[in-house]
PDB file with one MODEL, atoms N, CA, C and O in Angstrom:
MODEL        1
ATOM      1  N   MET A   1      19.952  -3.935 -22.482  1.00  0.00           N
ATOM      2  CA  MET A   1      18.523  -3.562 -22.765  1.00  0.00           C
ATOM      3  C   MET A   1      18.428  -1.981 -22.814  1.00  0.00           C
ATOM      4  O   MET A   1      18.773  -1.340 -21.822  1.00  0.00           O
ATOM      5  N   PRO A   2      18.005  -1.398 -23.855  1.00  0.00           N
ATOM      6  CA  PRO A   2      17.940  -0.141 -24.002  1.00  0.00           C
ATOM      7  C   PRO A   2      17.053   0.638 -22.976  1.00  0.00           C
ATOM      8  O   PRO A   2      17.399   1.733 -22.533  1.00  0.00           O
ATOM      9  N   ASP A   3      15.881   0.008 -22.621  1.00  0.00           N
ATOM     10  CA  ASP A   3      14.922   0.593 -21.712  1.00  0.00           C
ATOM     11  C   ASP A   3      15.328   0.583 -20.270  1.00  0.00           C
ATOM     12  O   ASP A   3      14.772   1.299 -19.438  1.00  0.00           O
ATOM     13  N   MET A   4      16.340  -0.267 -19.978  1.00  0.00           N
ATOM     14  CA  MET A   4      16.790  -0.434 -18.645  1.00  0.00           C
ATOM     15  C   MET A   4      18.009   0.456 -18.334  1.00  0.00           C
ATOM     16  O   MET A   4      18.911   0.497 -19.171  1.00  0.00           O
ATOM     17  N   LYS A   5      18.104   1.128 -17.266  1.00  0.00           N
ATOM     18  CA  LYS A   5      19.181   1.830 -16.786  1.00  0.00           C
ATOM     19  C   LYS A   5      20.240   0.853 -16.289  1.00  0.00           C
ATOM     20  O   LYS A   5      19.930  -0.247 -15.832  1.00  0.00           O
ATOM     21  N   PRO A   6      21.536   1.294 -16.393  1.00  0.00           N
ATOM     22  CA  PRO A   6      22.635   0.360 -16.020  1.00  0.00           C
ATOM     23  C   PRO A   6      22.517   0.197 -14.524  1.00  0.00           C
ATOM     24  O   PRO A   6      22.060   1.052 -13.765  1.00  0.00           O
ATOM     25  N   ILE A   7      23.012  -1.075 -14.155  1.00  0.00           N
ATOM     26  CA  ILE A   7      23.159  -1.303 -12.694  1.00  0.00           C
ATOM     27  C   ILE A   7      24.334  -0.498 -12.130  1.00  0.00           C
ATOM     28  O   ILE A   7      25.441  -0.545 -12.667  1.00  0.00           O
ATOM     29  N   ASN A   8      24.086   0.236 -11.050  1.00  0.00           N
ATOM     30  CA  ASN A   8      25.168   0.999 -10.462  1.00  0.00           C
ATOM     31  C   ASN A   8      25.837   0.434  -9.225  1.00  0.00           C
ATOM     32  O   ASN A   8      25.351  -0.586  -8.736  1.00  0.00           O
ATOM     33  N   ASP A   9      26.897   0.989  -8.672  1.00  0.00           N
ATOM     34  CA  ASP A   9      27.508   0.508  -7.481  1.00  0.00           C
ATOM     35  C   ASP A   9      26.605   0.495  -6.367  1.00  0.00           C
ATOM     36  O   ASP A   9      26.679  -0.421  -5.548  1.00  0.00           O
ATOM     37  N   GLY A  10      25.723   1.454  -6.242  1.00  0.00           N
ATOM     38  CA  GLY A  10      24.839   1.485  -5.040  1.00  0.00           C
ATOM     39  C   GLY A  10      23.874   0.359  -4.985  1.00  0.00           C
ATOM     40  O   GLY A  10      23.442  -0.019  -3.896  1.00  0.00           O
ATOM     41  N   HIS A  11      23.490  -0.231  -6.168  1.00  0.00           N
ATOM     42  CA  HIS A  11      22.514  -1.365  -6.186  1.00  0.00           C
ATOM     43  C   HIS A  11      23.193  -2.649  -5.552  1.00  0.00           C
ATOM     44  O   HIS A  11      22.446  -3.561  -5.199  1.00  0.00           O
ATOM     45  N   VAL A  12      24.485  -2.772  -5.393  1.00  0.00           N
ATOM     46  CA  VAL A  12      25.144  -3.921  -5.012  1.00  0.00           C
ATOM     47  C   VAL A  12      26.393  -3.487  -4.143  1.00  0.00           C
ATOM     48  O   VAL A  12      27.464  -4.085  -4.246  1.00  0.00           O
ATOM     49  N   ALA A  13      26.211  -2.431  -3.292  1.00  0.00           N
ATOM     50  CA  ALA A  13      27.183  -1.849  -2.527  1.00  0.00           C
ATOM     51  C   ALA A  13      27.603  -2.686  -1.247  1.00  0.00           C
ATOM     52  O   ALA A  13      28.679  -2.484  -0.682  1.00  0.00           O
ATOM     53  N   GLU A  14      26.689  -3.637  -0.825  1.00  0.00           N
ATOM     54  CA  GLU A  14      27.176  -4.352   0.277  1.00  0.00           C
ATOM     55  C   GLU A  14      26.465  -5.689   0.110  1.00  0.00           C
ATOM     56  O   GLU A  14      25.552  -5.827  -0.704  1.00  0.00           O
ATOM     57  N   PRO A  15      26.935  -6.747   0.958  1.00  0.00           N
ATOM     58  CA  PRO A  15      26.296  -8.075   1.003  1.00  0.00           C
ATOM     59  C   PRO A  15      24.811  -8.002   1.422  1.00  0.00           C
ATOM     60  O   PRO A  15      24.400  -7.265   2.318  1.00  0.00           O
ATOM     61  N   GLY A  16      24.088  -8.793   0.727  1.00  0.00           N
ATOM     62  CA  GLY A  16      22.656  -8.848   0.863  1.00  0.00           C
ATOM     63  C   GLY A  16      21.822  -7.954  -0.021  1.00  0.00           C
ATOM     64  O   GLY A  16      20.593  -8.015  -0.005  1.00  0.00           O
ATOM     65  N   LEU A  17      22.529  -7.081  -0.832  1.00  0.00           N
ATOM     66  CA  LEU A  17      21.715  -6.416  -1.958  1.00  0.00           C
ATOM     67  C   LEU A  17      21.985  -6.991  -3.232  1.00  0.00           C
ATOM     68  O   LEU A  17      23.131  -7.338  -3.519  1.00  0.00           O
ATOM     69  N   ALA A  18      20.927  -7.136  -4.110  1.00  0.00           N
ATOM     70  CA  ALA A  18      21.033  -7.893  -5.319  1.00  0.00           C
ATOM     71  C   ALA A  18      20.106  -7.233  -6.323  1.00  0.00           C
ATOM     72  O   ALA A  18      19.103  -6.591  -6.012  1.00  0.00           O
ATOM     73  N   VAL A  19      20.542  -7.456  -7.562  1.00  0.00           N
ATOM     74  CA  VAL A  19      19.633  -7.001  -8.779  1.00  0.00           C
ATOM     75  C   VAL A  19      19.156  -8.273  -9.434  1.00  0.00           C
ATOM     76  O   VAL A  19      19.964  -9.138  -9.771  1.00  0.00           O
ATOM     77  N   VAL A  20      17.962  -8.393  -9.605  1.00  0.00           N
ATOM     78  CA  VAL A  20      17.377  -9.680 -10.346  1.00  0.00           C
ATOM     79  C   VAL A  20      16.761  -9.256 -11.525  1.00  0.00           C
ATOM     80  O   VAL A  20      15.897  -8.380 -11.485  1.00  0.00           O
ATOM     81  N   GLU A  21      17.149  -9.842 -12.689  1.00  0.00           N
ATOM     82  CA  GLU A  21      16.500  -9.701 -13.935  1.00  0.00           C
ATOM     83  C   GLU A  21      15.729 -10.956 -14.268  1.00  0.00           C
ATOM     84  O   GLU A  21      16.243 -12.072 -14.192  1.00  0.00           O
ATOM     85  N   VAL A  22      14.513 -10.748 -14.630  1.00  0.00           N
ATOM     86  CA  VAL A  22      13.674 -11.959 -14.908  1.00  0.00           C
ATOM     87  C   VAL A  22      13.435 -11.869 -16.353  1.00  0.00           C
ATOM     88  O   VAL A  22      13.163 -10.793 -16.886  1.00  0.00           O
ATOM     89  N   ALA A  23      13.540 -13.089 -17.069  1.00  0.00           N
ATOM     90  CA  ALA A  23      13.131 -13.115 -18.431  1.00  0.00           C
ATOM     91  C   ALA A  23      11.935 -14.159 -18.396  1.00  0.00           C
ATOM     92  O   ALA A  23      12.040 -15.244 -17.824  1.00  0.00           O
ATOM     93  N   ALA A  24      10.757 -13.726 -19.075  1.00  0.00           N
ATOM     94  CA  ALA A  24       9.718 -14.640 -18.957  1.00  0.00           C
ATOM     95  C   ALA A  24       8.889 -14.516 -20.390  1.00  0.00           C
ATOM     96  O   ALA A  24       9.167 -13.639 -21.207  1.00  0.00           O
ATOM     97  N   ALA A  25       7.946 -15.395 -20.579  1.00  0.00           N
ATOM     98  CA  ALA A  25       7.173 -15.363 -21.685  1.00  0.00           C
ATOM     99  C   ALA A  25       6.161 -14.251 -21.807  1.00  0.00           C
ATOM    100  O   ALA A  25       5.785 -13.847 -22.908  1.00  0.00           O
ATOM    101  N   ASP A  26       5.711 -13.743 -20.625  1.00  0.00           N
ATOM    102  CA  ASP A  26       4.697 -12.756 -20.607  1.00  0.00           C
ATOM    103  C   ASP A  26       4.848 -12.005 -19.288  1.00  0.00           C
ATOM    104  O   ASP A  26       5.616 -12.368 -18.397  1.00  0.00           O
ATOM    105  N   ASP A  27       4.032 -10.894 -19.229  1.00  0.00           N
ATOM    106  CA  ASP A  27       3.962  -9.982 -18.104  1.00  0.00           C
ATOM    107  C   ASP A  27       3.522 -10.770 -16.922  1.00  0.00           C
ATOM    108  O   ASP A  27       4.179 -10.716 -15.883  1.00  0.00           O
ATOM    109  N   GLU A  28       2.430 -11.513 -17.018  1.00  0.00           N
ATOM    110  CA  GLU A  28       1.907 -12.284 -15.933  1.00  0.00           C
ATOM    111  C   GLU A  28       2.903 -13.068 -15.213  1.00  0.00           C
ATOM    112  O   GLU A  28       2.983 -13.008 -13.986  1.00  0.00           O
ATOM    113  N   THR A  29       3.719 -13.850 -15.973  1.00  0.00           N
ATOM    114  CA  THR A  29       4.774 -14.594 -15.352  1.00  0.00           C
ATOM    115  C   THR A  29       5.872 -13.865 -14.737  1.00  0.00           C
ATOM    116  O   THR A  29       6.385 -14.297 -13.705  1.00  0.00           O
ATOM    117  N   ALA A  30       6.257 -12.831 -15.270  1.00  0.00           N
ATOM    118  CA  ALA A  30       7.397 -11.869 -14.768  1.00  0.00           C
ATOM    119  C   ALA A  30       6.942 -11.419 -13.498  1.00  0.00           C
ATOM    120  O   ALA A  30       7.691 -11.445 -12.521  1.00  0.00           O
ATOM    121  N   PHE A  31       5.660 -10.970 -13.431  1.00  0.00           N
ATOM    122  CA  PHE A  31       5.226 -10.296 -12.162  1.00  0.00           C
ATOM    123  C   PHE A  31       4.859 -11.442 -11.033  1.00  0.00           C
ATOM    124  O   PHE A  31       4.828 -11.136  -9.841  1.00  0.00           O
ATOM    125  N   ALA A  32       4.625 -12.583 -11.419  1.00  0.00           N
ATOM    126  CA  ALA A  32       4.399 -13.632 -10.572  1.00  0.00           C
ATOM    127  C   ALA A  32       5.682 -14.055  -9.846  1.00  0.00           C
ATOM    128  O   ALA A  32       5.661 -14.463  -8.685  1.00  0.00           O
ATOM    129  N   VAL A  33       6.839 -13.938 -10.603  1.00  0.00           N
ATOM    130  CA  VAL A  33       8.133 -14.218 -10.145  1.00  0.00           C
ATOM    131  C   VAL A  33       8.525 -13.205  -9.181  1.00  0.00           C
ATOM    132  O   VAL A  33       9.043 -13.542  -8.116  1.00  0.00           O
ATOM    133  N   GLN A  34       8.305 -11.919  -9.495  1.00  0.00           N
ATOM    134  CA  GLN A  34       8.527 -10.781  -8.632  1.00  0.00           C
ATOM    135  C   GLN A  34       7.798 -10.966  -7.271  1.00  0.00           C
ATOM    136  O   GLN A  34       8.401 -10.812  -6.209  1.00  0.00           O
ATOM    137  N   GLU A  35       6.478 -11.301  -7.335  1.00  0.00           N
ATOM    138  CA  GLU A  35       5.756 -11.491  -6.117  1.00  0.00           C
ATOM    139  C   GLU A  35       6.284 -12.618  -5.319  1.00  0.00           C
ATOM    140  O   GLU A  35       6.206 -12.525  -4.094  1.00  0.00           O
ATOM    141  N   LEU A  36       6.802 -13.652  -5.840  1.00  0.00           N
ATOM    142  CA  LEU A  36       7.339 -14.739  -5.103  1.00  0.00           C
ATOM    143  C   LEU A  36       8.776 -14.194  -4.427  1.00  0.00           C
ATOM    144  O   LEU A  36       9.119 -14.570  -3.307  1.00  0.00           O
ATOM    145  N   LEU A  37       9.460 -13.399  -5.117  1.00  0.00           N
ATOM    146  CA  LEU A  37      10.659 -12.817  -4.374  1.00  0.00           C
ATOM    147  C   LEU A  37      10.250 -11.972  -3.180  1.00  0.00           C
ATOM    148  O   LEU A  37      10.863 -11.979  -2.113  1.00  0.00           O
ATOM    149  N   ALA A  38       9.184 -11.252  -3.434  1.00  0.00           N
ATOM    150  CA  ALA A  38       8.767 -10.284  -2.368  1.00  0.00           C
ATOM    151  C   ALA A  38       8.265 -10.966  -1.017  1.00  0.00           C
ATOM    152  O   ALA A  38       8.226 -10.309   0.024  1.00  0.00           O
ATOM    153  N   THR A  39       7.920 -12.174  -1.061  1.00  0.00           N
ATOM    154  CA  THR A  39       7.628 -13.029   0.014  1.00  0.00           C
ATOM    155  C   THR A  39       8.755 -13.353   0.833  1.00  0.00           C
ATOM    156  O   THR A  39       8.596 -13.625   2.023  1.00  0.00           O
ATOM    157  N   GLN A  40      10.005 -13.346   0.230  1.00  0.00           N
ATOM    158  CA  GLN A  40      11.249 -13.813   0.938  1.00  0.00           C
ATOM    159  C   GLN A  40      12.054 -12.688   1.389  1.00  0.00           C
ATOM    160  O   GLN A  40      12.742 -12.896   2.388  1.00  0.00           O
ATOM    161  N   CYS A  41      12.103 -11.553   0.860  1.00  0.00           N
ATOM    162  CA  CYS A  41      12.864 -10.397   1.222  1.00  0.00           C
ATOM    163  C   CYS A  41      12.330  -8.946   0.866  1.00  0.00           C
ATOM    164  O   CYS A  41      11.273  -8.826   0.245  1.00  0.00           O
ATOM    165  N   ALA A  42      13.001  -7.952   1.227  1.00  0.00           N
ATOM    166  CA  ALA A  42      12.572  -6.727   0.907  1.00  0.00           C
ATOM    167  C   ALA A  42      12.851  -6.474  -0.510  1.00  0.00           C
ATOM    168  O   ALA A  42      13.906  -6.893  -0.987  1.00  0.00           O
ATOM    169  N   ILE A  43      11.976  -5.805  -1.256  1.00  0.00           N
ATOM    170  CA  ILE A  43      12.157  -5.700  -2.652  1.00  0.00           C
ATOM    171  C   ILE A  43      11.676  -4.257  -3.165  1.00  0.00           C
ATOM    172  O   ILE A  43      10.685  -3.702  -2.690  1.00  0.00           O
ATOM    173  N   ALA A  44      12.462  -3.707  -4.169  1.00  0.00           N
ATOM    174  CA  ALA A  44      12.038  -2.442  -4.839  1.00  0.00           C
ATOM    175  C   ALA A  44      11.467  -2.985  -6.149  1.00  0.00           C
ATOM    176  O   ALA A  44      12.194  -3.219  -7.115  1.00  0.00           O
ATOM    177  N   PRO A  45      10.173  -3.174  -6.154  1.00  0.00           N
ATOM    178  CA  PRO A  45       9.561  -3.826  -7.362  1.00  0.00           C
ATOM    179  C   PRO A  45       9.517  -3.028  -8.621  1.00  0.00           C
ATOM    180  O   PRO A  45       9.422  -1.802  -8.571  1.00  0.00           O
ATOM    181  N   ALA A  46       9.586  -3.706  -9.796  1.00  0.00           N
ATOM    182  CA  ALA A  46       9.337  -3.000 -11.091  1.00  0.00           C
ATOM    183  C   ALA A  46       7.915  -2.819 -11.317  1.00  0.00           C
ATOM    184  O   ALA A  46       7.149  -3.673 -10.871  1.00  0.00           O
ATOM    185  N   ASP A  47       7.451  -1.795 -11.969  1.00  0.00           N
ATOM    186  CA  ASP A  47       6.066  -1.606 -12.198  1.00  0.00           C
ATOM    187  C   ASP A  47       5.746  -1.866 -13.705  1.00  0.00           C
ATOM    188  O   ASP A  47       4.613  -1.673 -14.143  1.00  0.00           O
ATOM    189  N   ARG A  48       6.739  -2.294 -14.458  1.00  0.00           N
ATOM    190  CA  ARG A  48       6.522  -2.605 -15.840  1.00  0.00           C
ATOM    191  C   ARG A  48       7.565  -3.465 -16.371  1.00  0.00           C
ATOM    192  O   ARG A  48       8.670  -3.477 -15.829  1.00  0.00           O
ATOM    193  N   THR A  49       7.295  -4.231 -17.448  1.00  0.00           N
ATOM    194  CA  THR A  49       8.275  -5.125 -18.082  1.00  0.00           C
ATOM    195  C   THR A  49       8.814  -4.334 -19.240  1.00  0.00           C
ATOM    196  O   THR A  49       8.363  -3.221 -19.512  1.00  0.00           O
ATOM    197  N   THR A  50       9.795  -4.917 -19.935  1.00  0.00           N
ATOM    198  CA  THR A  50      10.281  -4.336 -21.102  1.00  0.00           C
ATOM    199  C   THR A  50      10.433  -5.522 -22.105  1.00  0.00           C
ATOM    200  O   THR A  50      10.721  -6.669 -21.766  1.00  0.00           O
ATOM    201  N   HIS A  51      10.190  -5.077 -23.457  1.00  0.00           N
ATOM    202  CA  HIS A  51      10.280  -6.069 -24.517  1.00  0.00           C
ATOM    203  C   HIS A  51      11.284  -5.400 -25.534  1.00  0.00           C
ATOM    204  O   HIS A  51      11.170  -4.259 -25.982  1.00  0.00           O
ATOM    205  N   GLU A  52      12.374  -6.382 -25.849  1.00  0.00           N
ATOM    206  CA  GLU A  52      13.275  -5.842 -26.924  1.00  0.00           C
ATOM    207  C   GLU A  52      12.818  -6.433 -28.275  1.00  0.00           C
ATOM    208  O   GLU A  52      12.689  -7.651 -28.402  1.00  0.00           O
ATOM    209  N   PRO A  53      12.573  -5.568 -29.291  1.00  0.00           N
ATOM    210  CA  PRO A  53      12.024  -6.090 -30.561  1.00  0.00           C
ATOM    211  C   PRO A  53      13.002  -7.066 -31.059  1.00  0.00           C
ATOM    212  O   PRO A  53      14.220  -6.935 -30.932  1.00  0.00           O
ATOM    213  N   GLY A  54      12.399  -8.072 -31.644  1.00  0.00           N
ATOM    214  CA  GLY A  54      13.116  -9.257 -32.120  1.00  0.00           C
ATOM    215  C   GLY A  54      13.523 -10.329 -31.108  1.00  0.00           C
ATOM    216  O   GLY A  54      13.989 -11.400 -31.495  1.00  0.00           O
ATOM    217  N   GLU A  55      13.357 -10.056 -29.856  1.00  0.00           N
ATOM    218  CA  GLU A  55      13.722 -10.918 -28.890  1.00  0.00           C
ATOM    219  C   GLU A  55      12.396 -11.535 -28.294  1.00  0.00           C
ATOM    220  O   GLU A  55      11.349 -10.887 -28.278  1.00  0.00           O
ATOM    221  N   PRO A  56      12.497 -12.821 -27.803  1.00  0.00           N
ATOM    222  CA  PRO A  56      11.285 -13.343 -27.266  1.00  0.00           C
ATOM    223  C   PRO A  56      10.979 -12.931 -25.947  1.00  0.00           C
ATOM    224  O   PRO A  56      11.888 -12.650 -25.166  1.00  0.00           O
ATOM    225  N   GLY A  57       9.668 -12.862 -25.593  1.00  0.00           N
ATOM    226  CA  GLY A  57       9.234 -12.696 -24.212  1.00  0.00           C
ATOM    227  C   GLY A  57       9.545 -11.270 -23.742  1.00  0.00           C
ATOM    228  O   GLY A  57       9.908 -10.417 -24.552  1.00  0.00           O
ATOM    229  N   VAL A  58       9.399 -11.001 -22.391  1.00  0.00           N
ATOM    230  CA  VAL A  58       9.604  -9.822 -21.665  1.00  0.00           C
ATOM    231  C   VAL A  58      10.713  -9.936 -20.641  1.00  0.00           C
ATOM    232  O   VAL A  58      11.197 -11.041 -20.396  1.00  0.00           O
ATOM    233  N   ARG A  59      11.136  -8.835 -20.030  1.00  0.00           N
ATOM    234  CA  ARG A  59      12.136  -8.791 -18.979  1.00  0.00           C
ATOM    235  C   ARG A  59      11.667  -7.758 -17.913  1.00  0.00           C
ATOM    236  O   ARG A  59      10.990  -6.762 -18.166  1.00  0.00           O
ATOM    237  N   LEU A  60      12.073  -8.096 -16.813  1.00  0.00           N
ATOM    238  CA  LEU A  60      11.751  -7.295 -15.571  1.00  0.00           C
ATOM    239  C   LEU A  60      13.006  -7.282 -14.671  1.00  0.00           C
ATOM    240  O   LEU A  60      13.704  -8.286 -14.523  1.00  0.00           O
ATOM    241  N   ARG A  61      13.254  -6.123 -14.091  1.00  0.00           N
ATOM    242  CA  ARG A  61      14.351  -5.988 -13.233  1.00  0.00           C
ATOM    243  C   ARG A  61      13.792  -5.430 -11.912  1.00  0.00           C
ATOM    244  O   ARG A  61      13.064  -4.438 -11.877  1.00  0.00           O
ATOM    245  N   CYS A  62      14.193  -6.154 -10.784  1.00  0.00           N
ATOM    246  CA  CYS A  62      13.796  -5.590  -9.404  1.00  0.00           C
ATOM    247  C   CYS A  62      15.112  -5.696  -8.537  1.00  0.00           C
ATOM    248  O   CYS A  62      16.109  -6.334  -8.875  1.00  0.00           O
ATOM    249  N   TYR A  63      14.961  -4.957  -7.333  1.00  0.00           N
ATOM    250  CA  TYR A  63      16.098  -4.775  -6.531  1.00  0.00           C
ATOM    251  C   TYR A  63      15.759  -5.418  -5.202  1.00  0.00           C
ATOM    252  O   TYR A  63      14.652  -5.226  -4.700  1.00  0.00           O
ATOM    253  N   LEU A  64      16.738  -6.227  -4.574  1.00  0.00           N
ATOM    254  CA  LEU A  64      16.404  -7.009  -3.426  1.00  0.00           C
ATOM    255  C   LEU A  64      17.323  -6.516  -2.282  1.00  0.00           C
ATOM    256  O   LEU A  64      18.471  -6.146  -2.525  1.00  0.00           O
ATOM    257  N   GLY A  65      16.822  -6.517  -1.066  1.00  0.00           N
ATOM    258  CA  GLY A  65      17.510  -6.299   0.134  1.00  0.00           C
ATOM    259  C   GLY A  65      17.263  -7.600   0.946  1.00  0.00           C
ATOM    260  O   GLY A  65      16.265  -7.761   1.648  1.00  0.00           O
ATOM    261  N   MET A  66      18.225  -8.486   0.797  1.00  0.00           N
ATOM    262  CA  MET A  66      17.963  -9.701   1.505  1.00  0.00           C
ATOM    263  C   MET A  66      18.228  -9.748   2.983  1.00  0.00           C
ATOM    264  O   MET A  66      17.910 -10.741   3.637  1.00  0.00           O
ATOM    265  N   GLN A  67      18.829  -8.650   3.553  1.00  0.00           N
ATOM    266  CA  GLN A  67      19.063  -8.462   4.998  1.00  0.00           C
ATOM    267  C   GLN A  67      17.847  -7.849   5.600  1.00  0.00           C
ATOM    268  O   GLN A  67      17.851  -7.648   6.814  1.00  0.00           O
ATOM    269  N   GLN A  68      16.791  -7.525   4.875  1.00  0.00           N
ATOM    270  CA  GLN A  68      15.543  -6.935   5.421  1.00  0.00           C
ATOM    271  C   GLN A  68      14.387  -7.913   5.210  1.00  0.00           C
ATOM    272  O   GLN A  68      14.265  -8.595   4.192  1.00  0.00           O
ATOM    273  N   PRO A  69      13.544  -7.930   6.255  1.00  0.00           N
ATOM    274  CA  PRO A  69      12.384  -8.784   6.016  1.00  0.00           C
ATOM    275  C   PRO A  69      11.425  -8.285   4.979  1.00  0.00           C
ATOM    276  O   PRO A  69      11.472  -7.086   4.705  1.00  0.00           O
ATOM    277  N   PRO A  70      10.553  -9.062   4.364  1.00  0.00           N
ATOM    278  CA  PRO A  70       9.608  -8.612   3.531  1.00  0.00           C
ATOM    279  C   PRO A  70       8.561  -7.697   4.145  1.00  0.00           C
ATOM    280  O   PRO A  70       8.218  -7.849   5.317  1.00  0.00           O
ATOM    281  N   GLU A  71       8.060  -6.767   3.381  1.00  0.00           N
ATOM    282  CA  GLU A  71       6.986  -5.859   3.837  1.00  0.00           C
ATOM    283  C   GLU A  71       5.705  -6.670   4.232  1.00  0.00           C
ATOM    284  O   GLU A  71       5.336  -7.615   3.536  1.00  0.00           O
ATOM    285  N   ALA A  72       5.064  -6.300   5.311  1.00  0.00           N
ATOM    286  CA  ALA A  72       3.878  -7.025   5.665  1.00  0.00           C
ATOM    287  C   ALA A  72       2.717  -6.523   4.771  1.00  0.00           C
ATOM    288  O   ALA A  72       1.590  -7.004   4.894  1.00  0.00           O
TER     289      ALA A  72
ENDMDL
END
């Protein structure tokens, strides 16, 4: 995806770190999935989705720290 920066070694440097890319029909659905993930673990949320011309739907990338509890 041209609008997204590449995943680097720091994003997945140790067990429990993950990068999640969500493909959805619309922004509302993509952000709902991100909210669901945020209830289970610490998350560096995305503030926008991207759309690739000629491709269906939108994409969103967020970063998870599964070894950390979700923010209250």
